[in-house]
ROTORPA-145482 format. One record per residue: x, y, z negated of N, C-alpha, C, CB in turn; residue in three letters. Coordinates in steps of 0.02 Angstrom, whole numbers, plus 50000, padded with zeros to 5 digits. Each point is the difference from the previous one (the first is absolute). Last residue first. Glycine has a CB too. Layout:
residues N
XYZXYZXYZXYZALA/...
END
This chain:
residues 294
496674860349281500454995749964499994993050026499845006949901UNK/499705019050208499734993449987500504995549965499275001350101UNK/500445026549885500364994550031499694993349983501045006749996UNK/497555016650020500384995949952500354994350036499185003049911UNK/499325012950192500535004049969500434996149952499265009750012UNK/499424981250215499945000349928500575004249971499444988749999UNK/499535014950249500544996749965499915000749925500775002150096UNK/497925008250080499824992949996500524995949962499395001250108UNK/500885022049936499374999549962499814992749989499635011150048UNK/502214994750090500174999949928499374999549957501045006750024UNK/498774995850211500254993349983500144999449925500494998950116UNK/498955022149969499414995749998500194992849983499445007450085UNK/502285008249950499655001549937499384995649992500415011850006UNK/500744986950196500404996949946499675001349932501065001550069UNK/497965008950116499904992750004500394996449945499815001050124UNK/500465022349902499344998649972499864992550000499595011250040UNK/502374996450064500055000949927499344998349966500865008950017UNK/499164990950217500424994549975500055000449924500654999850108UNK/498275017650009499594994050000500384994149969499395004250102UNK/501805015649931499495001049948499564993949994500025012450021UNK/501524987950152500344998949936499515000949942501085003950050UNK/498235001250169500014992749990500354998349934500014998350125UNK/499955024249934499314997849988499974992449990499585009650069UNK/502585000649981499715001949935499294997449987500715010050007UNK/500834975550158499805007149999499675001749934499854999850126UNK/501924980449872499315001150022499865007550001499644988949952UNK/502925004150082499474999349950499315001150030500815003949913UNK/501274999150209499834992949991499424999049953501184997150022UNK/499695024550016499754997750064499784992749996500765008050059UNK/500285002249757499315002450006499694998150068500285009449923UNK/501974984450037499564996849950499285002450008500974999149922UNK/500765010750209499854993150023499514996649952501144999350053UNK/499635021949886499595000650060499804993150027500575011050027UNK/500944990049794499335001749978499535000650059500465005949901UNK/501824990350143499694994149969499285001549981501124996349957UNK/500155021750119499844995450055499664993749973500985004450066UNK/499845010649778499435003150034499784995550058500415011549968UNK/501534982549915499394998549961499385003150032500704999449896UNK/501385005150206499874992850003499364998349962501244997850008UNK/499555024549986499724998350066499834992650004500665009250052UNK/500424998549754499325002650003499674998250066500325009549925UNK/501944984950048499584996149955499285002150002500984998449926UNK/500635013950197499904993350030499564995649956501125001050057UNK/499515020849865499535000350056499864993150029500415011550025UNK/500224991349716500355000650064499514999450057501054995449948UNK/498375001849818499915006650030500365000850066499875004549886UNK/499114977649905500375000250063499855006550035499974987450011UNK/499905000749729499765005450042500455000450062499545006549899UNK/499744974849891500465002050052499675005550042500544988550003UNK/499304997449741499685004550047500515002650050499155003349913UNK/501174972149969499915007049981499665004050054501004999149928UNK/499414976950068500665002849985499955007349978500524992150082UNK/497584995249992500234997449935500675002949979499384989550024UNK/499205026150138500244993150003500204997649931500385001750118UNK/498405019050039500014997649931500174992750001499145008649962UNK/501185013550210499954992849996500064998049927500484998450117UNK/499085024750055500074997349932499894992550002499615011049949UNK/501105010750227499714993349994500154997549930500154997650124UNK/499575028349991500394995549957499644993250000500435009649928UNK/499675015050237499674994249970500484995849959499194999950095UNK/501355026449936499954993950040499674994349962501015003650063UNK/498895023749931500084994649952499874993450036499635007449903UNK/500095012550213500724999749983500144994749948500105012150027UNK/497664993450050500384995750047500754999749986499155002950084UNK/498765000349741500525004250031500424995650046500035007849899UNK/498254981749978499695005350041500515004550035499054999749921UNK/501474973850024499905006349964499725005450045500944996949925UNK/499264973650041500085005850043499815006449963499764992950100UNK/501004979449857499745006149970500145005950047500164995449883UNK/499584976350125500325005650033499675006449974500284993150105UNK/500044980249797499585005950008500405005550032499314996749899UNK/500634973850066500365006450003499495005650009501034994450049UNK/499374976049906499605006150000500445006250005499134994149931UNK/501744981950173499755002849937499635006550009500944994449944UNK/499974989450225500565001649954499785003049934500695001850100UNK/497864993150087500154994149961500575001249951499604993050095UNK/499275021650080500005001449928500174994149956499175008550024UNK/500584992150224500605003749979500045001249924500005005350111UNK/498714972749986499935007150012500625003649971498734999249997UNK/499924974450058500605003949983499895007450018500734989850018UNK/496984998549967500654996750001500575004649980499574992750088UNK/497915009749932500445003850045500704996950003499355010449975UNK/498864982049878499974997350067500465003650049498844996649977UNK/500755010449795500494994650005500054997550072499764996749881UNK/499375028550090499804993149983500584995050006498855002850038UNK/500945024049907500394995850045499864992749982500915008950014UNK/497725016049951500194993449974500384996250054499014999849921UNK/500495028050015499974994550048500254993649967500175008050097UNK/498955019449845500234993549976499914994850055499705003149880UNK/500385025650063499904994950051500284993549973500045008450095UNK/499215018349812500264993349988499824995350057499925002049876UNK/499355021250091500735000350003500334993249991499935011649956UNK/497664992650031500235001850068500775000050007498975006950011UNK/499594976849822500285006749999500285001750069500284998949876UNK/498864979550069499505004850023500255007249999499134992249957UNK/502124989049960500005000050073499505005050028500354988049997UNK/499795007549769500565004250022499995000750076500684996449901UNK/497774989050000499835007049985500545004750026499384996249898UNK/500994980750118499495002150048499785007249988499604988150007UNK/501885002349840500345000750064499515002450054500804990849967UNK/498375003649821500365006449998500355001450067500174998749875UNK/498824980550097499475005150006500325007049999499174992449943UNK/502224989350019499815000350070499465005250012500314987950013UNK/500315008049765500545003250037499855000650074500804995549915UNK/497744992849942499945007249988500555003850038499514997749886UNK/500584979150122499395002350035499925007549992499464988849981UNK/502265000849899500165000650072499405002350040500864991149987UNK/498895004649782500445005850009500145001150075500524998049886UNK/498264982750052499615006149990500415006450012499304993849918UNK/501854984750100499515001450052499605006449988499924987850017UNK/502575010649879499414995750001499495002350051500194997549880UNK/502045012150081499575001449943499384995649996500405011550007UNK/500654989150225500365003149944499515001749945500875004650078UNK/498994979650137499555002949949500385002549939499114992350040UNK/501435004650235500294998349935499585003349944501164998950051UNK/498355004650184499854993249979500244998349930500054996850118UNK/500345024150006499294999349983499844993349968499755007650094UNK/502454997449982499835005249951499284999249976500825007850055UNK/500054978950124500164997449933499835005049945500914993250051UNK/498945012250183499414996649973500124997349930499694996950116UNK/501655024649963500014993050018499394996649967501284999950011UNK/498775026350048500034995149946500024992950029499395007849923UNK/501025020250134499924993650033500124994649947500375004550116UNK/498995023549879500254993949969499844993950043499855005249887UNK/500315023450100499854994750048500324993649972499965008150101UNK/499345018749814500274993449983499774995050053500005002849876UNK/500275025750071499744994950044500354993349984499745008650091UNK/499755016149778500454994250004499664994650043500505002549886UNK/498365017550070500635002250031500514994350005499785011449956UNK/497874989949947500134996550062500655001950034498794999350012UNK/500355007849770499765004150056500134996750067500205010149931UNK/499814977949840500075007249992499695004050057501044997849936UNK/499194977450024499355003349997500055007649998499584989949941UNK/502354995550066499564997750054499355004050003500504988649989UNK/501125014649836500195003250064499544998050057501185000249960UNK/498734990449817499605006150009500165003450066499965001549876UNK/501244979450037499424998550042499565006250013500024988449955UNK/501865012349895500224999650070499404999150047501104995149963UNK/498525004449807500195006850019500205000150074500375002549882UNK/499214976750022499385003650011500135007250020499444992549918UNK/502384993950021499724997750064499365003750016500504988749982UNK/500515015449810500415002650054499704998150068501024999349927UNK/497994991449884499855007150004500395003350056499775000249877UNK/500704977550071499355000550032499815007350010499654989049949UNK/502285006649930500114998250070499355000650040500934992349967UNK/498975010649800500345005650031500124998850074500565002649890UNK/498544980049980499505005350008500315006150034499404995949898UNK/502044986850044499584997950056499465005350013500204987849973UNK/501145015049839500385001550061499604998050062501074998349937UNK/498004996749852500055007350008500365001850065500005001349875UNK/499874976150056499355002450027500035007550013499404990849938UNK/502904995650074499515001949950499365002550034500925002849918UNK/500834978850190499865007249996499465001449949500345001450119UNK/500624977149964500145002349931499855007449990500884991249992UNK/498844997150223499614996549949500125002349928500034990450076UNK/500225018250178500325002249937499634996949941500375010850053UNK/498994983750170500685002250013500385002049937499615003850109UNK/498114989449879500384994450028500735002050009498964995850058UNK/499525020549867500084994949948500404994050025498915003649951UNK/500525013950200500505002249951500124994649948499675011950019UNK/498624984550140500665000050031500555001649950499475003450109UNK/498284998349823500194993050008500694999450030498804996950014UNK/500265024549969500184997449934500224992750004499185008049947UNK/499995002450247500665002749982500234997249933499765010450066UNK/498074984250003500484996850045500715002249981499144999650093UNK/499085010849796500064993049979500524996250042498805000349963UNK/500665022450091500364999649936500114992749980499515011049965UNK/500304993650294499565001149943500424999549936498984995550063UNK/502055011950183499904994749950499505002049946501174996150022UNK/499835016250175499334997250008499854994649948500075002550122UNK/502045009449902499515005450002499284997450005500865007250053UNK/501064977949953499885002949933499465005350000501174997649973UNK/498814982050207500395006249988499805003349934500125001650124UNK/499614972049902499625005950019500445006249988498884994249972UNK/502384982350070499635004049951499615005750033500874997149916UNK/500594986350201499724996349943499505004049958501054993649999UNK/500125014450205499984992850011499644996249945501065001250061UNK/498965025050063500034996249937499904992650014499565009949937UNK/501075016050180499854993050016500104996149936500345001150123UNK/499225026849945500244994649958499784993250026499985007749904UNK/500275020850128499854994250043500304994049965499995006950108UNK/499295019849827500304993849977499784994550049500015003749877UNK/500115025750112499764993650025500394994249968499675005550108UNK/500625017049826499435001450043499704993650026500505011050033UNK/501024994249730499904996950065499395002750037500544989949955UNK/500485014149817500095005150051499804997550070500915004849931UNK/499034981249874499625006049979500045005650052500224997049881UNK/501064982850142499294998950014499595006249985500144987849975UNK/502125012049965499935000650073499264999350020501174995350015UNK/499355001549759500145006950019499925001250074500775000849904UNK/499054977450012499415003849981500105007350018499764992049906UNK/502084993750129499454998450045499395004349984500434988250012UNK/501425013449845500145003150065499424998750048501244998549981UNK/498654991049812499915007249991500135003750066500344998949879UNK/500084977950108499295001550009499865007549990499714988549961UNK/502485001850004499825001150070499285001950010500884992050030UNK/499664995349751500535003250039499795000550073500874995649920UNK/497135003649907500574995850014500505003750044499284989649989UNK/498895020349831500185000050071500624995750009499515011550017UNK/499444994349771499754993850031500154999750075499104999749914UNK/501545018849941500124994249957499784993550032499875007349902UNK/499765014650199500684997550006500124993649961500365011750015UNK/497655003650035499974992849993500704996850004498865000250051UNK/500705023249977499654998549936500004992549986499275010250017UNK/501534999250186500514999249949499694999049931500775007150068UNK/497974997550135500134993049986500544998949947499664997550116UNK/499705024249977499524997549950500154992949979499145007650048UNK/502955006850035499354998250028499544997249946500544997850111UNK/501575020349865499784993249986499304998950029500704999749894UNK/501515017250179499364999549966499814992749991499645011150048UNK/502294997050074500114998149930499354999549961501115005550006UNK/499095002150223500074992849997500114997549929500465000250114UNK/499465023149939499334997150002500024992449993499635009550073UNK/502425002149942499655001849937499314996849998500625010949996UNK/500634986850201500314996149946499665001449933501095000350062UNK/498255012450124499774993150008500284995649945499935001650124UNK/500835020249886499315000049977499714992950005499855012050036UNK/502274991450052500045000549927499295000149969501105006250011UNK/499104994050224500214993649974500055000149924500624997950106UNK/498835022250006499484995050014500184993349969499735005950107UNK/501845011749885499455001149953499454994850009500265012350001UNK/501554987450149500224998249933499425000649950501185003850027UNK/498475003750192500034992749998500214997649931500294999950121UNK/499705023249916499314997550003499994992449996499665010050069UNK/502445001149944499685000949934499284997349999500715010049983UNK/501484982250162499355003150012499615000449934499984995750120UNK/502164993249906500025007049982499345003750010501184999750030UNK/500074974949935499355002750020499975007349977499444988449994UNK/502364993349989500085006750029499345002650029501204997450026UNK/499344982049846499804999450070500025006750037499284990449968UNK/501235008449801500464995450033499854999450074500114993749893UNK/498435019049972500645003450007500504995750038499795006049892UNK/498164984550055499915005050053500645004050010498785000749972UNK/501174984049851500004996450064499935004950058499504989949944UNK/500345018549837500694998050015500044996450067500244999249877UNK/497635006350043500365006150017500724998450019499275006649922UNK/499414975949999499775002050066500385006350023498864994949978UNK/501524997649803500304995450049499805002050071499984990849915UNK/499075021149905500715001550006500334995650053500025003449880UNK/497734992750063500075006150040500745001550011498905004449954UNK/500404970250010500055006149959500125006050046500464993349902UNK/498234983650168500625003950007499985006149954500124996050119UNK/498684978649872499865007249999500665003750002498924998349935UNK/500694976850175500205003649939499825007350007500944991849980UNK/498584993250194499874995649943500195003249934500184990350075UNK/500045017150167499435002449962499834995849939499585004450105UNK/502304994750059499444995650016499375001949960500814990950026UNK/501255020949944499855000350072499424995650020501195002450019UNK/499604997349757499725006650015499795000450073500735005249911UNK/500384975650019499325000149973499675006850011500334991449915UNK/501945005950146499574995950043499285000249977500974992650024UNK/500665017749842499895003950062499534996250046501155005149989UNK/499504983649818499595005849981499845004150062500525000349885UNK/500974981950135499314997649996499535005649981500424988749968UNK/501915015050034499734999950068499274997649999501154997750046UNK/499815014849735500094993850037499715000550070499964993649892UNK/501005028649989499514994949981500134993750041499145008949971UNK/501765015050046500274996249943499474995249972500765009749972UNK/499195005150227499525000749945500244996849935499095000250085UNK/502244998350113499875007249990499545001149940500155001950123UNK/500294976049946500615002949971499895007449984500714991750064UNK/497594996950049500054997649930500605003049966499444989350032UNK/500285014850197499525003849961500044998049926499245000950101UNK/502084987350053500235007049996499545004149955500504999050115UNK/498904978749935500565000249954500265007149990500314988450035UNK/498065006950128499705000349933500555000449948499014993450040UNK/501675016350194499774993649976499695000949930500884993950068UNK/499385024350150500224997949934499704993249982500115012149964UNK/499585004650230500494994550008500314997949933500245004250115UNK/497945011849935500645002649976500554994850005499385007449922UNK/498394987550135500195005450045500675003049981498795002450020UNK/500244981449839500244996950061500225005250051499234990349979UNK/499815017449821500654996649987500284997150064499634997449883UNK/498235012150125500515005249993500684996949988499145008049956UNK/499004977750050500115002850067500565005249998498794998050029UNK/500494993049767500394995150038500155002650070499464990749935UNK/499145022249930500695000149973500444995050037499565003449888UNK/498154996850164500325006150024500725000549976498885005750002UNK/499804976449922500114999350072500365006150028498974992850009UNK/500365007649764500544995350012500174999350073499664993949898UNK/498465019150038500635003349981500594995450016499415006449909UNK/498464984550119500125005150051500675003649988498755001550013UNK/500504982949826500194996650062500175005050054499264990449970UNK/499925017749827500674997249990500244996750065499764998249877UNK/498045009750122500475005650000500714997449992499125007549952UNK/499134977250029500125001850070500485005850004498854995950030UNK/500514997649756500364994450032500165001650072499414992049924UNK/499265023049948500725000649987500404994350030499735005949896UNK/497935002950211500234995349950500755000849989499094992050031UNK/499265020050118500535003049961500234995449943499535011250028UNK/498654984550127500595000750042500595002849960499275001750099UNK/498554983549830500345006149981500655000650039499484999649885UNK/497934986850101500665000250030500315006749987499664991850088UNK/498534997649744500055004250060500714999850025499075007549960UNK/
END
């Protein structure tokens, strides 16, 4: 279920407000670091919501920024306290890759996900067999126990789709996503069937971008735009790349990716034609031998 009170979102909200207060005070991060007797990177991570802020540090920052309004101070200190709570996904810390914990925390609070995928089925729609095949390829030395934990985490995340429809998902999939038989033909056939099931949910929209469309704005790679129920929590763009997990929050970056997504869904097949396209690819797989030819 989407949770507007996710500690990840609370940290982000607190950080944005602390940065606003610092800038209004005409102070640099270096000034704050000196006042708190910590590193500048520590202050930066607090302002970007990547680190949990200690109550004492938040109080000292409010003093430095000369915030005298008791109601405002109490609100921010309460937010800092709430941000220290642990989300359900921390149960999987041992198998969460760097940055993925932040993504899952944001996803848990999301009202909408607009995602463009170039190679893979979105995690919220993956079957266990498909996900297991992906993990084994990406982490060939991973233990069976850890793989099971990763699968369990993915299944917990997928429950959001079926909870109450409060999370809206709009996915544009490059045709390559459907054509690459991850895990083999039987696994991929089952995966496409799951995709068709997900598309029937009122909160899910799936479009296919055929090869025939040629060049498009998504050639740079996959991305996801995360939107939140509270309008004060601005959208975040998530990019999963070989270099690591990247979160883009600057207005120009979010606007650029939003424009790209709008162009992508305009170029893609309409949802009903996309459903037919997915079913046709699944039908083609029925005629394909599950075994490689020697």
